[in-house]
N, C-alpha and C positions, 0 to 999 in steps of 0.2 A: 663087428668085424676085425681080422689076425691085425693085429700090425705087424707091419715093414717097415725093414729088419725082425725076423722075431727076435734078439739080439742084437745088442750093441755092439757094433766092429770094433775087433781090436786096436793095438796102439800104431799096428803098422799103418804105411798109409797110402801105398798100393794097393791093399786088403781092403783097407776101410772106404777106401775111394770107388773100390768096384764091388762094396756088400752094396752104398748107397745107390750110386746107377744103374745097376740090378733093380733095385727096390723100387726106383723112381720110373724105371722105364717101365716098371709088371704095373706098379701103383694107377700111372698114368691109363695102361690096354685097360684094365678094372673100372673106369672112368672116375678113381678117385683123386681128381687132379691136384688136389690140396694141398694132401700128402706127399700129390708126386712133387707139389715146386717145392716143398721142404727139404724130402729126402737128393731132390737134384740139387738143388741149395749145397747142402751138407758137403754130396759129392766135388763138385764146382768148388768150394772154399777147401779144397786140397787138392784136386787142379785144376785149376780156372782158364786151360789153354786146350779143352778137349774139345775140339770140335764137332763132334760126334754127339756130345753134351751137350752145348750147346743148342744144337741143332734140335735136340729133343727137349729142351730146354723152352725153345720157342714154339716147338706145336703144342709142347701144354697151355701155353698161354692162349695161342692163338683159340685152340679148342674152347679157351673159357671167355674168348672175345677180349683179352686185353692183347689188343691187335699191335696199339703204338710199343708195348711193353713188347712185345715177339718179334717186331721188326728189328727192333735194334738189336736181339738176340741172333735170327736170322744175320742180319751184317755181318754179327763177332765170330758168326762160323764162317762164315765166309772168308774173311779176314784171315782166320785159321788156316782152314783149308777150302776153298773154293772146288767148287761141284756142283756139277747136274742137281743135283737133287735139291741143296740150300737152295741155288736161282731159281728152282724149279718153286718150292715155299716159298718163295719170298715173293716172286712174279702174285703167287696166288694171295700171299695176302694184299697186295696191292689190288688188283682184282678187284677183292670183298667189299673192299674202302674208294673203289673207283676211281682210283690213280691210275690211269691204262698206260698214259706212254710210262710212267716208273714200273708196270707190267710188263712191258716189249721190248723196253731195256734188259729187265732183265729175263725174260724168254731169251731173248741175242742171245746173255749171257751162256746161259744154261744150252742152248747151242754149242757153243761151242768148249766145252765140261762131256758131252752127253755123247756114248756110245752110238747112240741110233740120232745124231744131228736131221736125220731127214723126216720123223717124229715130231721133234720142236720146232722147224722150218714153218712141219703142215701143222700145228698146233696154233702160231705163232698169227699164219694166212687169215685164218676163221677169227682169231682176235683182230686183226685188222680188218676185217669185212665187218666185224659186230658192234665196230666204232665206226663204220664211214667210210672207208679206208681202200676201195678195190684197189689203188692203183696199187698200195703199197701190196695188198694183198698178192696179187698176179705178182709181184716178184717174190712174196715167200714161198708160194707155188710151185714159181718154179726155182728156187733155190732148191725145196727141198724136193723136185722131181731130179734133178743134179746132182743131191746128194745121194742118193738112193741105191740101193745094190741093183744092179741087171738082173736079175734074178726075183726080185723080188716079189711078183705073181703068187710067183712058183712057189713059198715060204707063208705066204700072206693070201690065199687067195683072190687073190686082187682089192682085198681091203684096202690097202692103202693110193692105187689109184684110183678106186672109183672115191676117197676121198679127197683127191685132188681134183680129178676131172668136174666134179660136184663145184669142188671147192671158185673153181675156174665159172663154169656159169654162174655161181654167184653171183662175184665181181665183175662178167660181162653186161649180166644184168642191172647190176648197178648202176653199170656207164652206162644201158639205152644202147648197147647191141644188142641186140634180143638171138641173130643170127648165129656169133660167137654161142652166147646164152645156148641154145638150142645145140648147135655143132656140139659144147661140151655136157650136156646133161642127155646126146645120147649116148654119149664115151661113156656118160657114167650107167649109164643104163646096162649097155656091155658088161661094163663090172660086173654090177647085181643085176643079174636077169629077172631073176628069180622072188627081188625086191617090189609093194608095191608102192611107195614110197616114192621111187625114184620115177615112176611111167607119170604117177600125180602128179611131180614137179612141171616135169616136158610134157603133159598135157597143156598145165595152165599158161608154162611158155608158147607151146602153137597157138592156143588160143589166144592168145597176145599178138602172137604173127601173122592173126587173122586163119589162117590155118584150119580152121575148124574139124570135116574129116582127118584129119591126121588127132584132133585133139580128143574126138572122139571115140574114135583107134584106142589110144596110148590109156585113155580111162579103162578104155570098155579091158583091155590084156589087165591096169591096175587089181582090177573090183574083181577079174577071175583068179588072182594070183592071192588076192586079199582073204579068199575065200576055200583059199586048200590047207589044211590044215598042218598044226607046223609039228615040224621031224623033232 
């Protein structure tokens, strides 16, 4: 394998930093992580206050399974220049290690810096749902819906509103409120009329409520949709 950089950089500090930083990113992309760490370390030795490179360093360490070290680098990047990208990456690191409350806090910070905070808040709702906190999930879904642009359906064909409706349905099911769970799942089906899976879930909810005929009809519709060839 060819070494990167191909030639040692000169004595100009800015030029040397760029050479080592670029080499580190290329090596990481190639999966040559140990070499990438060396190149990044050389760059950071010149300019240790590069938030972008600290984040890159954290990403390589995370890919190598060195999670504690990656956390410290994510935190260093955030201290230098907080952003949605760095907070989201830190949240993923925490989730990987099962540190759910820390992940939730990081996602909340990511939403503060995000250009599309409604998507981050939507993700937060599903994290809450996954850890058995349906009340907090509902609040996050409500916050996401309030933060979303009014014309969002026109730009994403109802994908966001589908996700909110299905998330709310799951939260109400967890709370034992089948009526609200069904209502929101019916809304989800309206936003994704050609998808079989939401109908299957709706059929299951109908059956839980004793609405056997409605459940059979929803299941039959889902089966027909599943038989259609993908476009």
